[in-house]
N, CA, C and O atoms as a printed pandas DataFrame, in Angstrom:
     atom_number atom_name residue_name chain_id  residue_number  x_coord  y_coord  z_coord
0              1         N          UNK        A               1  149.593  128.240  -41.401
1              2        CA          UNK        A               1  150.482  128.465  -40.289
2              3         C          UNK        A               1  151.879  127.967  -40.680
3              4         O          UNK        A               1  152.046  126.824  -41.104
4              5         N          UNK        A               2  152.920  128.880  -40.525
5              6        CA          UNK        A               2  154.242  128.457  -40.963
6              7         C          UNK        A               2  154.750  127.262  -40.121
7              8         O          UNK        A               2  154.362  127.057  -38.971
8              9         N          UNK        A               3  155.595  126.533  -40.738
9             10        CA          UNK        A               3  156.244  125.332  -40.053
10            11         C          UNK        A               3  156.941  125.752  -38.815
11            12         O          UNK        A               3  156.809  125.088  -37.787
12            13         N          UNK        A               4  157.673  126.814  -38.855
13            14        CA          UNK        A               4  158.487  127.219  -37.687
14            15         C          UNK        A               4  157.505  127.467  -36.430
15            16         O          UNK        A               4  157.836  127.137  -35.291
16            17         N          UNK        A               5  156.421  128.003  -36.696
17            18        CA          UNK        A               5  155.518  128.314  -35.556
18            19         C          UNK        A               5  154.927  127.074  -35.006
19            20         O          UNK        A               5  154.710  127.023  -33.795
20            21         N          UNK        A               6  154.638  126.053  -35.781
21            22        CA          UNK        A               6  154.146  124.740  -35.303
22            23         C          UNK        A               6  155.102  124.045  -34.431
23            24         O          UNK        A               6  154.677  123.319  -33.532
24            25         N          UNK        A               7  156.366  124.210  -34.628
25            26        CA          UNK        A               7  157.371  123.499  -33.748
26            27         C          UNK        A               7  157.823  124.407  -32.590
27            28         O          UNK        A               7  158.335  123.914  -31.584
28            29         N          UNK        A               8  157.647  125.652  -32.722
29            30        CA          UNK        A               8  158.097  126.594  -31.640
30            31         C          UNK        A               8  157.214  126.428  -30.383
31            32         O          UNK        A               8  157.742  126.386  -29.272
32            33         N          UNK        A               9  155.952  126.340  -30.534
33            34        CA          UNK        A               9  155.044  126.233  -29.347
34            35         C          UNK        A               9  155.269  124.918  -28.576
35            36         O          UNK        A               9  155.458  124.971  -27.361
36            37         N          UNK        A              10  155.259  123.794  -29.197
37            38        CA          UNK        A              10  155.499  122.519  -28.467
38            39         C          UNK        A              10  156.897  122.475  -27.873
39            40         O          UNK        A              10  157.086  121.949  -26.777
40            41         N          UNK        A              11  157.854  123.008  -28.565
41            42        CA          UNK        A              11  159.251  123.047  -28.004
42            43         C          UNK        A              11  159.298  123.913  -26.784
43            44         O          UNK        A              11  159.916  123.521  -25.794
44            45         N          UNK        A              12  158.682  125.067  -26.795
45            46        CA          UNK        A              12  158.594  125.931  -25.631
46            47         C          UNK        A              12  157.913  125.248  -24.449
47            48         O          UNK        A              12  158.332  125.396  -23.301
48            49         N          UNK        A              13  156.882  124.517  -24.745
49            50        CA          UNK        A              13  156.123  123.802  -23.663
50            51         C          UNK        A              13  156.983  122.695  -23.078
51            52         O          UNK        A              13  157.055  122.537  -21.860
52            53         N          UNK        A              14  157.629  121.936  -23.936
53            54        CA          UNK        A              14  158.524  120.892  -23.436
54            55         C          UNK        A              14  159.722  121.470  -22.604
55            56         O          UNK        A              14  160.130  120.886  -21.600
56            57         N          UNK        A              15  160.244  122.590  -23.041
57            58        CA          UNK        A              15  161.300  123.213  -22.321
58            59         C          UNK        A              15  160.809  123.612  -20.965
59            60         O          UNK        A              15  161.496  123.400  -19.966
60            61         N          UNK        A              16  159.579  124.214  -20.906
61            62        CA          UNK        A              16  159.076  124.699  -19.567
62            63         C          UNK        A              16  158.792  123.482  -18.655
63            64         O          UNK        A              16  159.056  123.563  -17.455
64            65         N          UNK        A              17  158.275  122.380  -19.176
65            66        CA          UNK        A              17  158.016  121.158  -18.401
66            67         C          UNK        A              17  159.333  120.567  -17.872
67            68         O          UNK        A              17  159.377  120.063  -16.750
68            69         N          UNK        A              18  160.379  120.628  -18.659
69            70        CA          UNK        A              18  161.666  120.113  -18.227
70            71         C          UNK        A              18  162.242  120.934  -17.108
71            72         O          UNK        A              18  162.817  120.407  -16.155
72            73         N          UNK        A              19  162.086  122.188  -17.229
73            74        CA          UNK        A              19  162.523  123.199  -16.229
74            75         C          UNK        A              19  161.744  122.979  -14.918
75            76         O          UNK        A              19  162.340  122.949  -13.841
76            77         N          UNK        A              20  160.496  122.834  -15.006
77            78        CA          UNK        A              20  159.669  122.578  -13.834
78            79         C          UNK        A              20  159.941  121.230  -13.191
79            80         O          UNK        A              20  159.866  121.112  -11.968
80            81         N          UNK        A              21  160.249  120.226  -13.968
81            82        CA          UNK        A              21  160.564  118.893  -13.493
82            83         C          UNK        A              21  161.845  118.928  -12.658
83            84         O          UNK        A              21  162.021  118.029  -11.836
84            85         N          UNK        A              22  162.693  119.835  -12.798
85            86        CA          UNK        A              22  164.013  119.883  -12.079
86            87         C          UNK        A              22  163.752  120.527  -10.735
87            88         O          UNK        A              22  164.623  120.461   -9.867
88            89         N          UNK        A              23  162.603  121.149  -10.511
89            90        CA          UNK        A              23  162.380  121.846   -9.209
90            91         C          UNK        A              23  162.153  120.819   -8.152
91            92         O          UNK        A              23  161.569  119.760   -8.379
92            93         N          UNK        A              24  162.651  121.176   -6.942
93            94        CA          UNK        A              24  162.426  120.287   -5.713
94            95         C          UNK        A              24  161.473  121.010   -4.772
95            96         O          UNK        A              24  161.515  122.234   -4.651
96            97         N          UNK        A              25  160.667  120.289   -4.148
97            98        CA          UNK        A              25  159.713  120.919   -3.105
98            99         C          UNK        A              25  160.110  120.319   -1.783
99           100         O          UNK        A              25  160.085  119.102   -1.596
100          101         N          UNK        A              26  160.461  121.152   -0.912
101          102        CA          UNK        A              26  160.779  120.722    0.421
102          103         C          UNK        A              26  159.486  120.663    1.329
103          104         O          UNK        A              26  158.717  121.623    1.384
104          105         N          UNK        A              27  159.295  119.576    1.990
105          106        CA          UNK        A              27  158.171  119.429    2.844
106          107         C          UNK        A              27  158.628  119.171    4.256
107          108         O          UNK        A              27  159.341  118.192    4.478
108          109         N          UNK        A              28  158.272  119.969    5.207
109          110        CA          UNK        A              28  158.751  119.732    6.599
110          111         C          UNK        A              28  157.863  118.670    7.208
111          112         O          UNK        A              28  156.691  118.584    6.843
112          113         N          UNK        A              29  158.371  117.854    8.122
113          114        CA          UNK        A              29  157.547  116.848    8.709
114          115         C          UNK        A              29  156.376  117.458    9.495
115          116         O          UNK        A              29  155.354  116.785    9.634
116          117         N          UNK        A              30  156.461  118.662   10.005
117          118        CA          UNK        A              30  155.421  119.294   10.777
118          119         C          UNK        A              30  154.186  119.616    9.816
119          120         O          UNK        A              30  153.063  119.759   10.300
120          121         N          UNK        A              31  154.398  119.718    8.556
121          122        CA          UNK        A              31  153.327  120.069    7.621
122          123         C          UNK        A              31  152.511  118.905    7.223
123          124         O          UNK        A              31  151.440  119.058    6.635
124          125         N          UNK        A              32  152.993  117.733    7.530
125          126        CA          UNK        A              32  152.233  116.455    7.158
126          127         C          UNK        A              32  151.242  116.151    8.361
127          128         O          UNK        A              32  151.658  116.109    9.519
128          129         N          UNK        A              33  150.045  115.962    8.062
129          130        CA          UNK        A              33  149.102  115.650    9.154
130          131         C          UNK        A              33  149.394  114.311    9.741
131          132         O          UNK        A              33  149.932  113.427    9.075
132          133         N          UNK        A              34  149.018  114.149   11.077
133          134        CA          UNK        A              34  149.258  112.961   11.791
134          135         C          UNK        A              34  148.284  111.888   11.197
135          136         O          UNK        A              34  147.208  112.240   10.715
136          137         N          UNK        A              35  148.665  110.598   11.235
137          138        CA          UNK        A              35  147.777  109.571   10.678
138          139         C          UNK        A              35  146.565  109.510   11.560
139          140         O          UNK        A              35  146.630  109.809   12.752
140          141         N          UNK        A              36  145.442  109.116   10.961
141          142        CA          UNK        A              36  144.163  109.021   11.654
142          143         C          UNK        A              36  144.000  107.668   12.239
143          144         O          UNK        A              36  144.268  106.700   11.527
144          145         N          UNK        A              37  143.586  107.488   13.474
145          146        CA          UNK        A              37  143.253  106.225   14.050
146          147         C          UNK        A              37  141.888  106.242   14.674
147          148         O          UNK        A              37  141.463  107.238   15.260
148          149         N          UNK        A              38  141.198  105.118   14.541
149          150        CA          UNK        A              38  139.859  105.067   15.011
150          151         C          UNK        A              38  139.892  104.662   16.534
151          152         O          UNK        A              38  138.906  104.735   17.268
152          153         N          UNK        A              39  141.075  104.248   16.905
153          154        CA          UNK        A              39  141.199  103.669   18.298
154          155         C          UNK        A              39  141.025  104.856   19.324
155          156         O          UNK        A              39  141.613  105.927   19.171
156          157         N          UNK        A              40  140.207  104.604   20.343
157          158        CA          UNK        A              40  140.053  105.607   21.310
158          159         C          UNK        A              40  141.378  105.849   22.139
159          160         O          UNK        A              40  142.058  104.892   22.510
160          161         N          UNK        A              41  141.687  107.028   22.390
161          162        CA          UNK        A              41  142.871  107.414   23.074
162          163         C          UNK        A              41  142.510  107.448   24.564
163          164         O          UNK        A              41  141.573  108.159   24.925
164          165         N          UNK        A              42  143.218  106.704   25.464
165          166        CA          UNK        A              42  142.947  106.753   26.830
166          167         C          UNK        A              42  143.035  108.166   27.356
167          168         O          UNK        A              42  144.010  108.872   27.098
168          169         N          UNK        A              43  142.023  108.581   28.091
169          170        CA          UNK        A              43  141.999  109.947   28.505
170          171         C          UNK        A              43  140.982  109.949   29.684
171          172         O          UNK        A              43  140.561  108.909   30.190
172          173         N          UNK        A              44  140.614  111.220   30.089
173          174        CA          UNK        A              44  139.645  111.429   31.193
174          175         C          UNK        A              44  138.304  110.903   30.791
175          176         O          UNK        A              44  137.451  110.667   31.646
176          177         N          UNK        A              45  138.081  110.702   29.454
177          178        CA          UNK        A              45  136.741  110.153   29.034
178          179         C          UNK        A              45  136.624  108.656   29.089
179          180         O          UNK        A              45  135.561  108.112   28.790
180          181         N          UNK        A              46  137.666  107.983   29.454
181          182        CA          UNK        A              46  137.693  106.625   29.547
182          183         C          UNK        A              46  136.529  106.181   30.555
183          184         O          UNK        A              46  136.391  106.767   31.629
184          185         N          UNK        A              47  135.752  105.191   30.192
185          186        CA          UNK        A              47  134.654  104.772   31.010
186          187         C          UNK        A              47  133.326  105.413   30.670
187          188         O          UNK        A              47  132.257  104.911   31.017
188          189         N          UNK        A              48  133.427  106.554   29.972
189          190        CA          UNK        A              48  132.221  107.266   29.525
190          191         C          UNK        A              48  131.551  106.424   28.442
191          192         O          UNK        A              48  132.220  105.771   27.640
192          193         N          UNK        A              49  130.213  106.453   28.435
193          194        CA          UNK        A              49  129.487  105.642   27.433
194          195         C          UNK        A              49  130.004  105.801   25.971
195          196         O          UNK        A              49  130.198  104.798   25.285
196          197         N          UNK        A              50  130.219  106.997   25.514
197          198        CA          UNK        A              50  130.664  107.194   24.127
198          199         C          UNK        A              50  132.093  106.570   23.916
199          200         O          UNK        A              50  132.373  106.020   22.850
200          201         N          UNK        A              51  132.897  106.655   24.844
201          202        CA          UNK        A              51  134.294  106.108   24.748
202          203         C          UNK        A              51  134.151  104.595   24.655
203          204         O          UNK        A              51  134.775  103.974   23.794
204          205         N          UNK        A              52  133.333  103.979   25.535
205          206        CA          UNK        A              52  133.213  102.539   25.599
206          207         C          UNK        A              52  132.628  102.067   24.252
207          208         O          UNK        A              52  133.106  101.069   23.712
208          209         N          UNK        A              53  131.634  102.734   23.706
209          210        CA          UNK        A              53  131.046  102.392   22.407
210          211         C          UNK        A              53  132.153  102.374   21.303
211          212         O          UNK        A              53  132.296  101.436   20.518
212          213         N          UNK        A              54  132.930  103.514   21.321
213          214        CA          UNK        A              54  133.965  103.539   20.253
214          215         C          UNK        A              54  134.962  102.404   20.419
215          216         O          UNK        A              54  135.427  101.851   19.423
216          217         N          UNK        A              55  135.300  102.045   21.643
217          218        CA          UNK        A              55  136.219  100.863   21.778
218          219         C          UNK        A              55  135.600   99.609   21.360
219          220         O          UNK        A              55  136.257   98.814   20.688
220          221         N          UNK        A              56  134.341   99.349   21.712
221          222        CA          UNK        A              56  133.676   98.140   21.304
222          223         C          UNK        A              56  133.508   98.098   19.809
223          224         O          UNK        A              56  133.772   97.054   19.213
224          225         N          UNK        A              57  133.073   99.200   19.142
225          226        CA          UNK        A              57  132.920   99.241   17.733
226          227         C          UNK        A              57  134.204   98.949   17.017
227          228         O          UNK        A              57  134.212   98.263   15.995
228          229         N          UNK        A              58  135.321   99.477   17.558
229          230        CA          UNK        A              58  136.644   99.244   16.957
230          231         C          UNK        A              58  136.994   97.705   17.020
231          232         O          UNK        A              58  137.519   97.122   16.071
232          233         N          UNK        A              59  136.661   97.093   18.213
233          234        CA          UNK        A              59  136.999   95.673   18.363
234          235         C          UNK        A              59  136.117   94.910   17.285
235          236         O          UNK        A              59  136.624   94.016   16.606
236          237         N          UNK        A              60  134.911   95.245   17.156
237          238        CA          UNK        A              60  133.994   94.568   16.179
238          239         C          UNK        A              60  134.483   94.758   14.788
239          240         O          UNK        A              60  134.499   93.814   14.000
240          241         N          UNK        A              61  134.902   96.006   14.449
241          242        CA          UNK        A              61  135.411   96.229   13.103
242          243         C          UNK        A              61  136.706   95.597   12.786
243          244         O          UNK        A              61  136.853   95.052   11.691
244          245         N          UNK        A              62  137.661   95.626   13.661
245          246        CA          UNK        A              62  138.915   94.943   13.497
246          247         C          UNK        A              62  138.701   93.448   13.422
247          248         O          UNK        A              62  139.352   92.777   12.621
248          249         N          UNK        A              63  137.841   92.927   14.201
249          250        CA          UNK        A              63  137.487   91.518   14.173
250          251         C          UNK        A              63  136.853   91.021   12.782
251          252         O          UNK        A              63  137.144   89.954   12.243
252          253         N          UNK        A              64  135.989   91.918   12.315
253          254        CA          UNK        A              64  135.418   91.637   11.005
254          255         C          UNK        A              64  136.409   91.511    9.930
255          256         O          UNK        A              64  136.277   90.687    9.025
256          257         N          UNK        A              65  137.473   92.379   10.027
257          258        CA          UNK        A              65  138.539   92.297    8.973
258          259         C          UNK        A              65  139.277   90.997    9.164
259          260         O          UNK        A              65  139.589   90.344    8.168
260          261         N          UNK        A              66  139.582   90.571   10.393
261          262        CA          UNK        A              66  140.205   89.269   10.501
262          263         C          UNK        A              66  139.358   88.110   10.094
263          264         O          UNK        A              66  139.845   87.143    9.509
264          265         N          UNK        A              67  138.107   88.199   10.398
265          266        CA          UNK        A              67  137.136   87.185    9.983
266          267         C          UNK        A              67  137.102   86.956    8.479
267          268         O          UNK        A              67  136.936   85.831    8.009
268          269         N          UNK        A              68  137.256   87.996    7.767
269          270        CA          UNK        A              68  137.142   87.962    6.278
270          271         C          UNK        A              68  138.314   87.239    5.684
271          272         O          UNK        A              68  138.249   86.811    4.532
272          273         N          UNK        A              69  139.391   87.087    6.434
273          274        CA          UNK        A              69  140.593   86.517    5.905
274          275         C          UNK        A              69  140.955   85.105    6.500
275          276         O          UNK        A              69  142.037   84.588    6.221
276          277         N          UNK        A              70  140.092   84.520    7.276
277          278        CA          UNK        A              70  140.552   83.321    7.945
278          279         C          UNK        A              70  139.527   82.178    7.763
279          280         O          UNK        A              70  138.369   82.348    7.381
280          281         N          UNK        A              71  140.099   80.982    8.086
281          282        CA          UNK        A              71  139.222   79.814    7.986
282          283         C          UNK        A              71  138.462   79.581    9.300
283          284         O          UNK        A              71  138.440   80.452   10.170
284          285         N          UNK        A              72  137.815   78.353    9.443
285          286        CA          UNK        A              72  137.038   78.087   10.601
286          287         C          UNK        A              72  137.677   78.229   11.928
287          288         O          UNK        A              72  137.149   78.834   12.861
288          289         N          UNK        A              73  138.884   77.627   11.980
289          290        CA          UNK        A              73  139.655   77.724   13.253
290          291         C          UNK        A              73  140.067   79.150   13.559
291          292         O          UNK        A              73  140.016   79.590   14.708
292          293         N          UNK        A              74  140.454   79.831   12.577
293          294        CA          UNK        A              74  140.828   81.252   12.833
294          295         C          UNK        A              74  139.597   82.040   13.247
295          296         O          UNK        A              74  139.697   82.992   14.021
296          297         N          UNK        A              75  138.448   81.652   12.739
297          298        CA          UNK        A              75  137.188   82.347   13.086
298          299         C          UNK        A              75  136.914   82.160   14.600
299          300         O          UNK        A              75  136.642   83.113   15.330
300          301         N          UNK        A              76  136.995   80.973   15.001
301          302        CA          UNK        A              76  136.768   80.594   16.402
302          303         C          UNK        A              76  137.719   81.424   17.365
303          304         O          UNK        A              76  137.305   81.961   18.392
304          305         N          UNK        A              77  138.958   81.471   16.957
305          306        CA          UNK        A              77  139.921   82.173   17.706
306          307         C          UNK        A              77  139.657   83.687   17.745
307          308         O          UNK        A              77  139.780   84.352   18.774
308          309         N          UNK        A              78  139.297   84.172   16.587
309          310        CA          UNK        A              78  138.883   85.619   16.486
310          311         C          UNK        A              78  137.667   85.987   17.287
311          312         O          UNK        A              78  137.604   87.036   17.928
312          313         N          UNK        A              79  136.713   85.108   17.236
313          314        CA          UNK        A              79  135.467   85.378   18.091
314          315         C          UNK        A              79  135.808   85.343   19.649
315          316         O          UNK        A              79  135.305   86.145   20.435
316          317         N          UNK        A              80  136.663   84.393   20.011
317          318        CA          UNK        A              80  137.072   84.289   21.371
318          319         C          UNK        A              80  137.838   85.546   21.817
319          320         O          UNK        A              80  137.532   86.127   22.859
320          321         N          UNK        A              81  138.791   85.940   21.053
321          322        CA          UNK        A              81  139.615   87.122   21.299
322          323         C          UNK        A              81  138.664   88.386   21.377
323          324         O          UNK        A              81  138.792   89.213   22.280
324          325         N          UNK        A              82  137.782   88.486   20.466
325          326        CA          UNK        A              82  136.891   89.664   20.448
326          327         C          UNK        A              82  136.000   89.685   21.726
327          328         O          UNK        A              82  135.727   90.744   22.290
328          329         N          UNK        A              83  135.561   88.473   22.159
329          330        CA          UNK        A              83  134.729   88.415   23.343
330          331         C          UNK        A              83  135.480   88.862   24.561
331          332         O          UNK        A              83  134.936   89.563   25.414
332          333         N          UNK        A              84  136.744   88.456   24.652
333          334        CA          UNK        A              84  137.514   88.921   25.813
334          335         C          UNK        A              84  137.838   90.435   25.768
335          336         O          UNK        A              84  137.811   91.123   26.789
336          337         N          UNK        A              85  138.147   90.930   24.536
337          338        CA          UNK        A              85  138.434   92.300   24.421
338          339         C          UNK        A              85  137.169   93.159   24.705
339          340         O          UNK        A              85  137.261   94.204   25.349
340          341         N          UNK        A              86  136.039   92.722   24.237
341          342        CA          UNK        A              86  134.779   93.423   24.498
342          343         C          UNK        A              86  134.349   93.453   25.980
343          344         O          UNK        A              86  133.824   94.451   26.474
344          345         N          UNK        A              87  134.585   92.360   26.645
345          346        CA          UNK        A              87  134.398   92.302   28.148
346          347         C          UNK        A              87  135.317   93.239   28.803
347          348         O          UNK        A              87  134.867   93.932   29.716
348          349         N          UNK        A              88  136.569   93.351   28.450
349          350        CA          UNK        A              88  137.462   94.245   29.019
350          351         C          UNK        A              88  137.021   95.731   28.856
351          352         O          UNK        A              88  137.038   96.538   29.785
352          353         N          UNK        A              89  136.642   96.002   27.634
353          354        CA          UNK        A              89  136.280   97.389   27.316
354          355         C          UNK        A              89  134.963   97.765   28.066
355          356         O          UNK        A              89  134.833   98.875   28.581
356          357         N          UNK        A              90  134.049   96.869   28.110
357          358        CA          UNK        A              90  132.812   97.072   28.756
358          359         C          UNK        A              90  132.890   97.214   30.277
359          360         O          UNK        A              90  132.087   97.901   30.907
360          361         N          UNK        A              91  133.910   96.520   30.845
361          362        CA          UNK        A              91  134.011   96.561   32.324
362          363         C          UNK        A              91  134.377   98.024   32.795
363          364         O          UNK        A              91  134.156   98.365   33.957
364          365         N          UNK        A              92  134.906   98.831   31.926
365          366        CA          UNK        A              92  135.240  100.163   32.334
366          367         C          UNK        A              92  134.095  101.103   32.198
367          368         O          UNK        A              92  134.265  102.267   32.562
368          369         N          UNK        A              93  132.958  100.731   31.718
369          370        CA          UNK        A              93  131.807  101.643   31.548
370          371         C          UNK        A              93  131.245  102.100   32.882
371          372         O          UNK        A              93  131.105  101.308   33.814
372          373         N          UNK        A              94  130.919  103.408   32.968
373          374        CA          UNK        A              94  130.328  103.946   34.144
374          375         C          UNK        A              94  128.776  103.719   34.171
375          376         O          UNK        A              94  128.115  103.968   35.179
376          377         N          UNK        A              95  128.273  103.270   33.101
377          378        CA          UNK        A              95  126.801  103.086   32.883
378          379         C          UNK        A              95  126.489  101.566   33.027
379          380         O          UNK        A              95  126.992  100.728   32.279
380          381         N          UNK        A              96  125.631  101.265   34.036
381          382        CA          UNK        A              96  125.310   99.862   34.240
382          383         C          UNK        A              96  124.506   99.208   33.103
383          384         O          UNK        A              96  124.676   98.020   32.829
384          385         N          UNK        A              97  123.667   99.952   32.470
385          386        CA          UNK        A              97  122.828   99.480   31.364
386          387         C          UNK        A              97  123.784   99.149   30.156
387          388         O          UNK        A              97  123.608   98.163   29.441
388          389         N          UNK        A              98  124.754  100.002   29.994
389          390        CA          UNK        A              98  125.725   99.741   28.835
390          391         C          UNK        A              98  126.592   98.530   29.156
391          392         O          UNK        A              98  126.890   97.749   28.253
392          393         N          UNK        A              99  127.031   98.333   30.472
393          394        CA          UNK        A              99  127.776   97.179   30.861
394          395         C          UNK        A              99  127.036   95.928   30.517
395          396         O          UNK        A              99  127.605   94.974   29.986
396          397         N          UNK        A             100  125.706   95.934   30.835
397          398        CA          UNK        A             100  124.922   94.778   30.566
398          399         C          UNK        A             100  124.796   94.479   29.013
399          400         O          UNK        A             100  124.801   93.324   28.588
400          401         N          UNK        A             101  124.691   95.522   28.244
401          402        CA          UNK        A             101  124.652   95.337   26.778
402          403         C          UNK        A             101  126.006   94.786   26.305
403          404         O          UNK        A             101  126.032   93.887   25.465
404          405         N          UNK        A             102  127.099   95.289   26.809
405          406        CA          UNK        A             102  128.379   94.797   26.327
406          407         C          UNK        A             102  128.572   93.371   26.801
407          408         O          UNK        A             102  129.237   92.601   26.106
408          409         N          UNK        A             103  128.049   92.986   27.904
409          410        CA          UNK        A             103  128.134   91.540   28.350
410          411         C          UNK        A             103  127.304   90.666   27.381
411          412         O          UNK        A             103  127.686   89.544   27.050
412          413         N          UNK        A             104  126.166   91.217   26.943
413          414        CA          UNK        A             104  125.367   90.482   25.895
414          415         C          UNK        A             104  126.175   90.261   24.603
415          416         O          UNK        A             104  126.154   89.181   24.012
416          417         N          UNK        A             105  126.850   91.267   24.209
417          418        CA          UNK        A             105  127.640   91.150   22.987
418          419         C          UNK        A             105  128.844   90.181   23.227
419          420         O          UNK        A             105  129.182   89.414   22.326
420          421         N          UNK        A             106  129.452   90.201   24.349
421          422        CA          UNK        A             106  130.516   89.282   24.577
422          423         C          UNK        A             106  130.009   87.828   24.684
423          424         O          UNK        A             106  130.652   86.906   24.182
424          425         N          UNK        A             107  128.886   87.639   25.323
425          426        CA          UNK        A             107  128.301   86.258   25.384
426          427         C          UNK        A             107  127.960   85.811   23.976
427          428         O          UNK        A             107  128.154   84.634   23.670
428          429         N          UNK        A             108  127.480   86.648   23.125
429          430        CA          UNK        A             108  127.168   86.205   21.713
430          431         C          UNK        A             108  128.429   85.872   20.952
431          432         O          UNK        A             108  128.462   84.912   20.182
432          433         N          UNK        A             109  129.459   86.656   21.161
433          434        CA          UNK        A             109  130.757   86.324   20.553
434          435         C          UNK        A             109  131.311   84.978   20.997
435          436         O          UNK        A             109  131.894   84.217   20.226
436          437         N          UNK        A             110  131.100   84.735   22.256
437          438        CA          UNK        A             110  131.558   83.421   22.880
438          439         C          UNK        A             110  130.780   82.313   22.227
439          440         O          UNK        A             110  131.338   81.284   21.845
440          441         N          UNK        A             111  129.450   82.532   22.096
441          442        CA          UNK        A             111  128.696   81.459   21.307
442          443         C          UNK        A             111  129.202   81.176   19.949
443          444         O          UNK        A             111  129.269   80.031   19.501
444          445         N          UNK        A             112  129.584   82.311   19.252
445          446        CA          UNK        A             112  130.178   82.097   17.962
446          447         C          UNK        A             112  131.484   81.347   17.953
447          448         O          UNK        A             112  131.791   80.577   17.043
448          449         N          UNK        A             113  132.280   81.614   19.052
449          450        CA          UNK        A             113  133.582   80.889   19.140
450          451         C          UNK        A             113  133.370   79.347   19.408
451          452         O          UNK        A             113  134.197   78.511   19.042
452          453         N          UNK        A             114  132.253   79.045   20.044
453          454        CA          UNK        A             114  132.000   77.703   20.481
454          455         C          UNK        A             114  131.094   76.975   19.471
455          456         O          UNK        A             114  130.850   75.776   19.598
456          457         N          UNK        A             115  130.614   77.703   18.490
457          458        CA          UNK        A             115  129.636   77.105   17.495
458          459         C          UNK        A             115  130.264   76.008   16.664
459          460         O          UNK        A             115  131.447   76.039   16.324
460          461         N          UNK        A             116  129.401   75.013   16.344
461          462        CA          UNK        A             116  129.947   73.986   15.444
462          463         C          UNK        A             116  130.213   74.482   14.067
463          464         O          UNK        A             116  131.110   73.986   13.385
464          465         N          UNK        A             117  129.394   75.524   13.610
465          466        CA          UNK        A             117  129.667   76.175   12.395
466          467         C          UNK        A             117  129.787   77.680   12.542
467          468         O          UNK        A             117  128.782   78.387   12.464
468          469         N          UNK        A             118  131.031   78.202   12.759
469          470        CA          UNK        A             118  131.138   79.621   12.969
470          471         C          UNK        A             118  130.760   80.406   11.776
471          472         O          UNK        A             118  130.475   81.592   11.941
472          473         N          UNK        A             119  130.726   79.911   10.652
473          474        CA          UNK        A             119  130.318   80.635    9.433
474          475         C          UNK        A             119  128.884   80.957    9.487
475          476         O          UNK        A             119  128.467   81.993    8.970
476          477         N          UNK        A             120  128.082   80.098   10.104
477          478        CA          UNK        A             120  126.595   80.287   10.247
478          479         C          UNK        A             120  126.425   81.436   11.234
479          480         O          UNK        A             120  125.617   82.330   10.981
480          481         N          UNK        A             121  127.159   81.448   12.358
481          482        CA          UNK        A             121  127.044   82.543   13.335
482          483         C          UNK        A             121  127.500   83.853   12.617
483          484         O          UNK        A             121  126.887   84.898   12.834
484          485         N          UNK        A             122  128.564   83.814   11.768
485          486        CA          UNK        A             122  129.115   85.016   11.090
486          487         C          UNK        A             122  127.972   85.559   10.200
487          488         O          UNK        A             122  127.803   86.777   10.142
488          489         N          UNK        A             123  127.218   84.752    9.538
489          490        CA          UNK        A             123  126.183   85.147    8.586
490          491         C          UNK        A             123  124.965   85.562    9.264
491          492         O          UNK        A             123  124.270   86.445    8.761
492          493         N          UNK        A             124  124.621   84.966   10.441
493          494        CA          UNK        A             124  123.313   85.257   11.076
494          495         C          UNK        A             124  123.399   86.295   12.129
495          496         O          UNK        A             124  122.686   87.292   12.013
496          497         N          UNK        A             125  124.166   86.175   13.110
497          498        CA          UNK        A             125  124.175   87.059   14.272
498          499         C          UNK        A             125  125.223   88.202   14.231
499          500         O          UNK        A             125  124.961   89.334   14.638
500          501         N          UNK        A             126  126.344   87.865   13.751
501          502        CA          UNK        A             126  127.456   88.842   13.779
502          503         C          UNK        A             126  127.124   90.187   13.099
503          504         O          UNK        A             126  127.448   91.227   13.672
504          505         N          UNK        A             127  126.528   90.217   11.973
505          506        CA          UNK        A             127  126.243   91.546   11.311
506          507         C          UNK        A             127  125.504   92.551   12.125
507          508         O          UNK        A             127  125.713   93.751   11.944
508          509         N          UNK        A             128  124.639   92.120   13.023
509          510        CA          UNK        A             128  123.769   92.991   13.822
510          511         C          UNK        A             128  124.171   93.085   15.271
511          512         O          UNK        A             128  123.488   93.733   16.063
512          513         N          UNK        A             129  125.268   92.449   15.633
513          514        CA          UNK        A             129  125.694   92.462   17.065
514          515         C          UNK        A             129  125.939   93.896   17.567
515          516         O          UNK        A             129  125.571   94.194   18.703
516          517         N          UNK        A             130  126.489   94.716   16.842
517          518        CA          UNK        A             130  126.774   96.058   17.322
518          519         C          UNK        A             130  125.631   96.889   17.641
519          520         O          UNK        A             130  125.762   97.893   18.341
520          521         N          UNK        A             131  124.412   96.486   17.117
521          522        CA          UNK        A             131  123.195   97.273   17.373
522          523         C          UNK        A             131  122.770   97.150   18.889
523          524         O          UNK        A             131  121.945   97.930   19.364
524          525         N          UNK        A             132  123.327   96.199   19.595
525          526        CA          UNK        A             132  123.025   96.098   21.045
526          527         C          UNK        A             132  123.379   97.417   21.761
527          528         O          UNK        A             132  122.721   97.843   22.710
528          529         N          UNK        A             133  124.472   98.043   21.239
529          530        CA          UNK        A             133  124.891   99.285   21.986
530          531         C          UNK        A             133  124.118  100.508   21.553
531          532         O          UNK        A             133  124.284  101.569   22.154
532          533         N          UNK        A             134  123.264  100.408   20.518
533          534        CA          UNK        A             134  122.524  101.585   20.143
534          535         C          UNK        A             134  121.693  102.088   21.334
535          536         O          UNK        A             134  121.022  101.317   22.019
536          537         N          UNK        A             135  121.761  103.370   21.547
537          538        CA          UNK        A             135  121.043  103.941   22.608
538          539         C          UNK        A             135  121.752  104.071   23.909
539          540         O          UNK        A             135  121.274  104.749   24.819
540          541         N          UNK        A             136  122.933  103.407   24.020
541          542        CA          UNK        A             136  123.731  103.476   25.250
542          543         C          UNK        A             136  124.988  104.328   25.128
543          544         O          UNK        A             136  125.742  104.448   26.094
544          545         N          UNK        A             137  125.229  104.924   23.955
545          546        CA          UNK        A             137  126.432  105.631   23.649
546          547         C          UNK        A             137  126.488  107.142   23.978
547          548         O          UNK        A             137  127.513  107.813   23.859
548          549         N          UNK        A             138  125.333  107.602   24.389
549          550        CA          UNK        A             138  125.283  109.081   24.618
550          551         C          UNK        A             138  125.707  109.410   26.070
551          552         O          UNK        A             138  125.731  110.578   26.457
C-alpha cells in the first residue's frame, strides 16, 4: 500500500470529524421530557386506596433515604416525621380498612422514634412495614 494512501484515509476521517464537531444542534425546551416524580399529584383520585398507597410508599421511601444518612438523633426525628406524614396521608383514605392499616404503620414508626435503640427498629421492623398496605391498594 503506497504511503500516500495510508495517510489520506486517516486525514479524511479527521477532517470529517472536525467538520461534524463544528455543528450545533438546537433542542427546543418542548422536546425535553418532563422530569419524573414518584409523588402523587393531588387530583380527583386523592383518597382512593391506590393514591393513598402511593403517598405512604413515597413517605417510607424518602424516609429510608434520610435514615441511611443520619445518626441516632436524626433517625428518631425521621421516624417521628414519617409517622406524622403517614397519618396525614392515611386520614384521606376512603377505605376504612386501609385507614386502620395506615394507623398501624404510623404507630410502628412512632415506636421507632421512641425506641432506646432506633437502629434495632430500623433493622427489625422497618424493612417490612410497608407490607401492612398489601391488599389495600386496589
